[in-house]
C-alpha positions, 0 to 999 in steps of 0.5 A, a space after each residue: 898941047 901948051 908950051 912947057 912952063 919955065 921954072 926957076 930954081 926956087 920953084 923946082 926946089 920947092 917942088 922937090 921938097 914937096 915930093 920928098 915930104 909926100 914920100 916920107 909921109 907915105 912911108 911912115 904911114 905904111 909902117 904900122 909899127 916903128 922899127 927898133 934898133 937891135 943889133 945882134 947875131 942871127 942864124 937862119 935856114 930856108 923853110 920849105 912851106 909845102 913840105 914843112 921842112 928846113 934846109 940843112 944849111 945854116 946861114 949866119 947874119 946880123 940883125 939891124 932892126 926889128 918891129 912888131 911885124 918885120 925885121 931888117 938883117 944882113 947875110 952873106 948869101 943872096 936869097 930871093 924875095 918870097 922865100 920863107 926862112 926860120 930865123 933865130 935872133 940873139 945868142 949863139 946857144 939859146 936864141 931870144 926869139 925864133 920866127 918864121 919870116 917871108 923875105 920881101 927884099 934882098 939887095 947887095 951891099 957894097 961889102 958884098 953882103 946882102 941886106 934883107 927885109 922880112 915880114 914876120 909870119 909866125 913867132 915860134 919862140 917864145 910862145 905866148 
C-alpha cells in the first residue's frame, strides 16, 4: 500500500463536481419519461392483489408530479413500499385519472406528512 496522496481544495472540489455530474446524468438516464408538475388532490386505497379487493379506508393526499409511468404524491399516513394502491387523481366528485400503482418510496416530511413515489402498473380510467 502506498502513502495517501494529499489533495488541495481545488482538486477535491473538482472530484466532487465530477461525482455530482455523474449522479445527475445517471438519474436522468434512469427516467425514461420526464416528470410533469401537476398539483391536485388525490384519494387512494390499499389494493390487495391476491384478493383483488380494496381496503375500506380512503386516504386523502396531494399529487406533486406525474410522468408516463410514475407519480409523486403526499399523504398523512405512512404506507410501506411494495404496497399496491388504487389512486384517483383530480376532482373530488369525478376523477380525471384512476390507476393501480405500486409504492417504491415512502419518506416522512418535516411536516409529519409522507412523500410517496409510485410506479403506475395499470391505468383504470380513462380506458384507451
